[in-house]
Every structure is written in structure tokens, then in C-alpha cells.
KEKE-3310 file (N, C-alpha, C; in steps of 0.2 Angstrom, whole numbers, plus 5000, padded with zeros to 4 digits):
npx = (5234:5251:5265:5281:5291:5295:5305:5300:5305:5300:5301:5291:5284:5281:5271:5274:5267:5273:5278:5281:5290:5297:5302:5314:5330:5342:5356:5353:5355:5369:5373:5370:5375:5387:5405:5420:5425:5419:5416:5423:5415:5415:5412:5413:5419:5412:5420:5433:5447:5454:5445:5434:5424:5411:5396:5382:5369:5359:5342:5330:5315:5321:5331:5325:5317:5324:5330:5328:5338:5348:5350:5356:5367:5374:5376:5382:5393:5399:5399:5389:5378:5366:5352:5345:5329:5320:5305:5295:5291:5290:5273:5266:5270:5273:5285:5282:5288:5293:5287:5291:5305:5309:5304:5311:5324:5324:5322:5333:5342:5346:5348:5335:5332:5324:5320:5315:5312:5314:5304:5299:5296:5293:5288:5275:5274:5284:5280:5269:5275:5283:5273:5266:5277:5278:5266:5266:5276:5271:5260:5267:5272:5283:5296:5296:5309:5316:5328:5325:5326:5329:5330:5338:5340:5335:5328:5333:5333:5333:5328:5330:5336:5329:5317:5320:5322:5309:5303:5310:5306:5292:5292:5298:5289:5279:5284:5295:5310:5323:5330:5338:5348:5351:5362:5372:5390:5393:5380:5378:5387:5383:5369:5362:5363:5374:5378:5367:5358:5365:5379:5380:5369:5369:5371:5383:5386:5399:5409:5424:5437:5445:5441:5447:5451:5461:5459:5448:5433:5422:5421:5416:5403:5387:5387:5395:5392:5401:5402:5393:5392:5394:5396:5390:5399:5392:5380:5380:5388:5381:5371:5371:5375:5372:5384:5389:5398:5396:5397:5392:5384:5371:5363:5367)
npy = (5554:5550:5542:5540:5529:5512:5497:5482:5466:5456:5462:5469:5485:5496:5508:5523:5534:5550:5557:5566:5558:5550:5558:5564:5572:5584:5576:5563:5551:5550:5550:5538:5529:5533:5537:5533:5545:5554:5568:5571:5562:5569:5582:5598:5613:5629:5639:5636:5639:5640:5632:5628:5641:5646:5648:5645:5637:5622:5617:5607:5600:5592:5599:5606:5620:5636:5650:5668:5675:5665:5663:5675:5675:5665:5672:5685:5681:5671:5672:5666:5667:5663:5653:5637:5631:5616:5613:5604:5587:5573:5571:5573:5578:5592:5603:5607:5616:5625:5639:5646:5644:5651:5664:5668:5667:5676:5688:5689:5693:5684:5677:5668:5652:5638:5620:5605:5588:5575:5563:5559:5549:5549:5560:5566:5565:5572:5585:5586:5586:5597:5607:5605:5609:5623:5628:5628:5637:5648:5650:5653:5665:5668:5676:5677:5677:5669:5656:5640:5622:5606:5592:5579:5562:5549:5541:5531:5532:5529:5539:5550:5563:5570:5570:5578:5590:5592:5595:5607:5615:5616:5624:5636:5640:5645:5656:5655:5657:5653:5639:5625:5610:5598:5585:5570:5569:5556:5553:5563:5559:5547:5545:5558:5569:5581:5589:5591:5597:5608:5614:5625:5626:5616:5609:5602:5588:5583:5576:5579:5571:5580:5594:5608:5626:5627:5617:5617:5610:5606:5619:5623:5623:5628:5628:5620:5607:5604:5598:5589:5591:5603:5613:5626:5633:5640:5635:5622:5606:5595:5600:5600:5605:5605:5611:5623:5630:5644:5647:5655:5664:5660:5656:5664)
npz = (5662:5665:5672:5681:5671:5675:5674:5679:5687:5679:5667:5662:5660:5673:5682:5692:5703:5706:5721:5736:5743:5734:5724:5712:5712:5705:5697:5702:5695:5693:5706:5710:5701:5697:5692:5701:5705:5713:5723:5739:5752:5764:5762:5754:5759:5757:5760:5756:5746:5729:5722:5708:5701:5712:5707:5706:5715:5715:5720:5728:5735:5744:5750:5759:5769:5765:5772:5769:5775:5775:5762:5758:5766:5759:5747:5750:5758:5752:5738:5730:5716:5710:5710:5706:5706:5709:5700:5695:5691:5680:5676:5687:5699:5709:5717:5733:5741:5732:5730:5741:5742:5730:5732:5744:5739:5728:5736:5743:5733:5723:5707:5700:5693:5685:5686:5678:5682:5671:5663:5651:5636:5623:5610:5612:5626:5630:5626:5634:5647:5647:5646:5658:5667:5663:5666:5680:5682:5677:5686:5697:5693:5686:5676:5658:5653:5662:5665:5660:5664:5657:5666:5662:5665:5666:5657:5646:5630:5613:5606:5613:5611:5601:5608:5619:5612:5608:5620:5623:5612:5614:5626:5621:5611:5619:5623:5632:5631:5635:5637:5644:5645:5656:5661:5665:5661:5655:5650:5641:5632:5627:5627:5625:5612:5610:5600:5593:5602:5605:5611:5619:5626:5636:5652:5661:5671:5681:5693:5699:5710:5716:5714:5705:5702:5692:5684:5675:5668:5654:5648:5636:5637:5644:5657:5672:5683:5697:5709:5722:5736:5743:5757:5768:5780:5791:5791:5794:5792:5788:5779:5763:5746:5728:5717:5705:5691:5681:5665:5655:5661:5662:5673:5683)
capx = (5240:5256:5270:5288:5291:5300:5304:5300:5309:5298:5303:5286:5284:5276:5271:5274:5265:5279:5276:5286:5294:5301:5304:5321:5334:5347:5362:5351:5358:5376:5374:5369:5379:5393:5412:5423:5429:5415:5419:5424:5409:5415:5410:5418:5417:5411:5426:5439:5449:5457:5440:5430:5419:5404:5392:5375:5367:5352:5339:5323:5312:5326:5335:5320:5316:5330:5327:5331:5345:5353:5352:5360:5374:5377:5378:5387:5399:5403:5398:5384:5374:5360:5349:5340:5324:5315:5298:5291:5294:5285:5267:5262:5273:5276:5289:5278:5292:5296:5285:5295:5312:5310:5303:5317:5330:5323:5322:5341:5345:5349:5345:5332:5331:5320:5321:5310:5315:5310:5302:5296:5299:5291:5287:5269:5275:5289:5276:5265:5279:5285:5267:5265:5282:5277:5260:5268:5280:5266:5257:5272:5273:5290:5296:5298:5316:5319:5331:5322:5331:5327:5335:5336:5344:5331:5325:5338:5329:5336:5325:5331:5338:5323:5312:5322:5321:5302:5302:5312:5302:5286:5293:5300:5283:5275:5288:5300:5316:5330:5329:5344:5348:5356:5363:5379:5395:5392:5374:5379:5392:5380:5361:5360:5367:5375:5379:5360:5355:5368:5384:5379:5363:5370:5374:5386:5388:5405:5412:5431:5438:5447:5439:5451:5450:5465:5457:5441:5430:5416:5421:5412:5396:5384:5389:5398:5391:5407:5401:5386:5392:5396:5392:5392:5400:5388:5373:5382:5391:5376:5367:5375:5371:5375:5387:5391:5401:5392:5402:5388:5379:5364:5360:5369)
capy = (5555:5545:5543:5538:5522:5508:5491:5477:5460:5452:5465:5473:5492:5498:5516:5525:5541:5553:5560:5569:5553:5547:5563:5564:5578:5584:5571:5557:5545:5551:5548:5531:5525:5537:5535:5533:5551:5558:5573:5567:5562:5573:5588:5603:5619:5635:5644:5634:5643:5636:5628:5631:5646:5644:5653:5644:5630:5620:5614:5604:5599:5588:5604:5609:5627:5640:5657:5674:5677:5660:5664:5681:5672:5662:5677:5690:5678:5666:5674:5663:5672:5661:5646:5634:5628:5611:5615:5598:5580:5570:5575:5572:5581:5599:5604:5611:5622:5630:5646:5649:5644:5656:5670:5669:5668:5683:5693:5689:5696:5679:5675:5662:5648:5632:5614:5599:5581:5573:5555:5558:5544:5551:5568:5568:5565:5578:5591:5587:5588:5604:5611:5604:5613:5630:5630:5629:5643:5654:5651:5657:5672:5668:5680:5673:5677:5664:5650:5633:5617:5600:5588:5572:5557:5543:5537:5529:5531:5530:5546:5555:5570:5573:5571:5584:5596:5594:5598:5614:5619:5618:5630:5641:5642:5648:5662:5654:5656:5651:5632:5622:5603:5595:5578:5568:5568:5550:5553:5568:5556:5541:5546:5564:5572:5588:5593:5593:5601:5614:5614:5631:5625:5610:5610:5595:5586:5579:5578:5576:5569:5586:5600:5614:5631:5627:5611:5617:5605:5608:5626:5625:5622:5633:5627:5613:5605:5600:5594:5588:5591:5609:5615:5633:5632:5643:5632:5616:5602:5590:5603:5600:5607:5604:5618:5624:5636:5646:5650:5659:5668:5658:5655:5668)
capz = (5666:5665:5678:5679:5669:5678:5672:5684:5687:5673:5661:5661:5662:5678:5683:5699:5703:5709:5727:5740:5746:5729:5719:5711:5712:5700:5699:5705:5691:5695:5713:5711:5696:5694:5693:5708:5705:5716:5728:5745:5755:5770:5759:5752:5762:5753:5762:5753:5740:5724:5719:5703:5703:5715:5704:5708:5718:5713:5726:5727:5742:5748:5753:5764:5768:5766:5773:5765:5778:5773:5755:5759:5768:5753:5742:5753:5761:5748:5731:5726:5712:5708:5712:5701:5710:5705:5700:5693:5689:5676:5675:5693:5705:5710:5723:5737:5744:5727:5730:5747:5740:5725:5735:5748:5735:5725:5741:5744:5727:5719:5701:5701:5687:5687:5682:5678:5681:5665:5662:5644:5632:5616:5609:5616:5633:5631:5626:5640:5653:5646:5648:5665:5670:5662:5670:5687:5682:5676:5692:5702:5690:5684:5670:5652:5652:5666:5662:5661:5663:5656:5669:5658:5667:5669:5652:5641:5624:5606:5603:5619:5609:5598:5613:5623:5608:5608:5626:5623:5607:5618:5630:5617:5608:5624:5625:5637:5626:5638:5639:5644:5646:5661:5662:5667:5656:5652:5646:5635:5628:5625:5626:5622:5606:5612:5594:5590:5607:5605:5617:5624:5630:5640:5658:5662:5678:5682:5700:5701:5717:5719:5709:5706:5697:5687:5680:5673:5664:5650:5647:5630:5638:5647:5664:5674:5690:5699:5716:5725:5743:5745:5763:5770:5787:5796:5790:5796:5787:5785:5774:5757:5740:5722:5716:5698:5688:5676:5660:5651:5665:5661:5679:5689)
cpx = (5245:5261:5277:5288:5297:5299:5305:5304:5306:5299:5297:5287:5279:5276:5270:5272:5271:5276:5282:5291:5299:5303:5311:5324:5339:5353:5360:5355:5366:5378:5374:5374:5385:5400:5414:5426:5424:5418:5419:5417:5409:5413:5415:5415:5417:5417:5432:5441:5452:5452:5437:5426:5413:5399:5384:5374:5360:5349:5332:5320:5316:5330:5331:5320:5323:5328:5331:5338:5350:5355:5357:5367:5378:5380:5383:5393:5403:5402:5393:5379:5367:5358:5344:5335:5320:5308:5293:5295:5288:5279:5262:5265:5275:5279:5284:5282:5295:5294:5290:5302:5313:5309:5309:5323:5330:5324:5329:5345:5348:5345:5342:5330:5327:5321:5316:5314:5311:5309:5300:5300:5297:5289:5280:5270:5280:5285:5272:5269:5281:5279:5266:5270:5280:5271:5261:5272:5276:5262:5261:5274:5280:5291:5298:5305:5320:5322:5327:5326:5327:5332:5333:5342:5341:5329:5330:5335:5333:5334:5326:5332:5332:5317:5313:5321:5314:5300:5304:5308:5295:5286:5294:5294:5279:5279:5294:5306:5322:5329:5336:5343:5353:5356:5371:5384:5394:5385:5374:5384:5388:5372:5359:5365:5368:5376:5372:5357:5358:5373:5382:5373:5363:5374:5376:5388:5394:5408:5419:5432:5441:5447:5444:5450:5456:5465:5450:5439:5424:5415:5417:5405:5393:5386:5391:5396:5397:5407:5394:5386:5395:5392:5394:5393:5395:5381:5374:5384:5386:5371:5371:5371:5375:5378:5389:5394:5397:5396:5399:5384:5372:5360:5362:5370)
cpy = (5549:5547:5540:5530:5518:5501:5486:5471:5456:5455:5470:5480:5494:5506:5518:5532:5544:5557:5563:5564:5550:5552:5563:5571:5578:5579:5565:5551:5545:5548:5541:5527:5528:5534:5536:5540:5556:5563:5569:5568:5567:5580:5593:5610:5625:5640:5642:5638:5638:5631:5631:5636:5644:5649:5652:5637:5628:5616:5611:5603:5596:5593:5607:5617:5631:5647:5662:5675:5671:5661:5670:5679:5669:5667:5682:5687:5674:5667:5670:5668:5670:5654:5644:5629:5622:5613:5608:5592:5576:5574:5575:5575:5588:5599:5609:5617:5627:5637:5649:5649:5650:5663:5672:5671:5675:5688:5694:5692:5691:5679:5668:5659:5642:5626:5609:5593:5577:5565:5554:5553:5544:5558:5570:5569:5571:5585:5592:5589:5595:5609:5611:5609:5620:5632:5632:5636:5649:5655:5654:5663:5673:5672:5675:5673:5672:5658:5644:5628:5610:5595:5581:5567:5551:5539:5537:5527:5532:5537:5551:5562:5573:5574:5577:5590:5597:5597:5605:5618:5620:5624:5636:5644:5646:5654:5661:5652:5653:5644:5629:5614:5601:5587:5577:5568:5562:5550:5558:5564:5550:5541:5552:5567:5579:5592:5595:5598:5608:5614:5619:5631:5619:5612:5603:5594:5581:5581:5575:5575:5576:5592:5606:5619:5631:5621:5611:5613:5608:5615:5628:5624:5628:5633:5620:5613:5601:5597:5594:5589:5597:5611:5622:5632:5635:5639:5624:5611:5597:5593:5604:5602:5606:5611:5618:5630:5638:5650:5655:5664:5667:5658:5659:5676)
cpz = (5665:5670:5676:5677:5672:5675:5678:5683:5681:5667:5659:5663:5667:5679:5690:5699:5708:5715:5730:5742:5740:5723:5718:5711:5707:5702:5702:5702:5693:5702:5714:5707:5694:5695:5700:5709:5709:5721:5734:5749:5761:5768:5758:5755:5757:5755:5759:5747:5735:5721:5713:5706:5706:5713:5707:5711:5715:5719:5724:5734:5747:5752:5759:5763:5769:5766:5769:5768:5776:5766:5754:5761:5762:5748:5744:5755:5756:5740:5727:5723:5710:5711:5707:5706:5706:5706:5700:5692:5686:5675:5681:5699:5704:5717:5727:5740:5738:5728:5736:5745:5735:5728:5740:5744:5731:5730:5743:5739:5723:5712:5701:5694:5690:5683:5683:5677:5676:5665:5655:5640:5625:5616:5612:5623:5635:5631:5632:5647:5653:5648:5655:5669:5669:5666:5677:5687:5681:5683:5697:5699:5689:5677:5664:5651:5657:5663:5665:5660:5662:5660:5667:5661:5669:5663:5646:5634:5618:5603:5609:5616:5606:5603:5617:5619:5607:5614:5626:5618:5610:5622:5626:5613:5612:5626:5630:5633:5629:5641:5638:5646:5651:5661:5664:5660:5652:5648:5640:5630:5624:5623:5623:5617:5607:5606:5592:5595:5607:5612:5622:5628:5635:5646:5660:5669:5678:5688:5701:5708:5720:5714:5710:5700:5692:5683:5678:5668:5660:5649:5640:5631:5642:5654:5666:5682:5692:5706:5718:5733:5746:5752:5765:5778:5792:5796:5793:5790:5784:5780:5768:5751:5734:5720:5709:5696:5682:5671:5656:5654:5663:5667:5685:5686)
residu = (MET:TYR:ALA:ALA:ASN:GLN:THR:GLY:SER:SER:GLY:ALA:VAL:THR:HIS:THR:ILE:ILE:ASN:GLU:ASN:ASN:ASN:HIS:ALA:LEU:GLY:ASP:LEU:ILE:LYS:GLN:ASN:GLY:PRO:ALA:SER:PHE:ALA:ASP:GLU:SER:GLY:ILE:SER:ALA:ALA:GLU:THR:GLY:ARG:PRO:ALA:LYS:ASP:PHE:ILE:ASP:ILE:SER:SER:ASN:ASN:GLY:SER:ILE:SER:LYS:ASP:GLU:PHE:GLN:LEU:MET:LYS:ASN:GLN:TYR:GLY:ILE:LYS:GLY:VAL:ILE:VAL:LYS:LEU:THR:GLU:GLY:ASP:SER:TYR:ARG:ASN:PRO:LEU:ALA:PRO:GLU:GLN:ILE:ALA:ASN:ALA:GLN:ALA:ALA:GLY:LEU:LYS:VAL:SER:VAL:TYR:HIS:PHE:SER:TRP:PHE:ALA:ASN:PRO:GLN:GLU:ALA:ALA:GLU:GLU:ALA:THR:TYR:PHE:MET:ASN:TYR:ALA:LYS:GLU:LEU:LYS:LEU:ALA:GLN:ASN:THR:SER:PHE:VAL:ASN:ASP:TYR:GLU:SER:VAL:ASN:SER:PRO:ASN:ALA:THR:SER:ASN:ALA:LEU:LYS:PHE:ALA:ASP:THR:LEU:LYS:ALA:ALA:GLY:PHE:LYS:ASN:VAL:TYR:HIS:TYR:SER:SER:LYS:SER:TRP:PHE:SER:SER:VAL:LEU:ASP:MET:THR:LYS:LEU:GLY:ALA:LYS:THR:CYS:TRP:VAL:ALA:GLU:TRP:PRO:LEU:ASN:PRO:SER:ASN:ASP:GLN:LEU:LEU:HIS:THR:GLY:ASN:ALA:SER:TRP:GLN:TRP:ALA:SER:ASP:LEU:TYR:PHE:PRO:GLU:LEU:GLY:ARG:THR:ARG:GLN:PHE:ASP:ILE:SER:THR:ASP:TYR:LEU:ASN:ALA:PHE:SER)
# end
């Protein structure tokens, strides 16, 4: 087993076993180091008009339990069509709420996709993490046409693209053909080569200060995550969610 690689003050690489207290969620890097153009911290109401399409949310254990009725509210009242649930991270963490989150979302009629927070730094680790990811998916009896996402935002490696392709190829070889890659706009510009991954397989995160439906971004990609602080009025302002527009209906 290996775990998340971190560089200590001495420059040496240390290893941290991922647990429920230190697991990462989508957009972690952007939330810590992103541009000043983040969405207003007060949050964006799902009831607001004039925003980009609110097609799907993504969740992890950080979002806690979400009931079938709450998912149905999102769907029926606000047009949410899908949810991407975090399954795994590295090769040592499984989201313990994933079974419940998936079951309730499916019962509410939402399309369910899944993601893995990646720490791989070489092809072997990429294959191992992909296997770890798919094993949990199989345990949860997810269909092979489920959309699988490589959430890549932690290891700035010169071989990041080839490693990501190895991750995808491992899943595809096992019959899971719908594989996508998530990262920030800056990482797709500097770390991951979108031309090699395929633009249509990329889900890009960029959070404008005032996201608008007449200023859509990343329309040549699979989808665009345009905010991290959407809230549903009936569920309270403090329960905020990542929200995305799905250009290719990959997740909705």
C-alpha cells in the first residue's frame, strides 16, 4: 500500500494514510490556491435565474447524508439531473457514505456518476488506484456504463497526462468505458494535456465571480464546474454544493 505523497520541510517525501478527517473533495486545490474570481462566499441560491445550467452536483462524505426527499427537491424544484459521488481516494480511502448517497440519489431519479481523488505519480500507481476505484464500484453494483471520473489536482508531475491515460485505460480494459478527467482550468493549461486526454473527456473547474448563462465557459469540454457554493433555500444556506453544467450529458 502507498498513500498520499507530501513533501515535508526537509524536502523529503512523507506518506499520509487517507482517512475520514483528511480526505479531499473535488476542487480542493482551487479552493486553496485559486484565483480571486471565486464565487461569492455568501453562496449562490439555486432559485436564482440567469445562471449557467444547474445540471449536476458532486458530493463526498463532506456533504453528509442526503435523503431521497432532499435529492427529489433538487431535481423537481431546481432541475438537478445528476450527482457525482466520491467513491475513493488514493488506495486507502473509501467514502463510507457512498452506498447511502448513491441509493438515495438513484431512488430520487438522478443519474449517478462516481469519482476518485487521485494521488498516483507513476503508471503502476495509476493502475492500482483505478483498480481500487473500480473494486468499490463493483461492490456497489454500479453499471459498466456509469461515468467514472479521475479527479486529478494534487500531483504536479511531468508524466501526469500519461499516468492519467493509464488510469483511464485500466478502467476501460475492465469494461468501464465512460472515463472522464476533472481538474482546474490552470492545471489543464499547465499539468494535464487536454489534447492528449481528449477535450470531450475533460470536466473543467473555473469559478467566475458572477457566473452567467450568457457567458458560458469551456463549451468544448464535457462539462464545466462553475461554482462551489450553490445552496438550495429549503436545505439552508450553510449546506453548499459544487454545481456544474453538462454539455455532453455525460453526468445528467
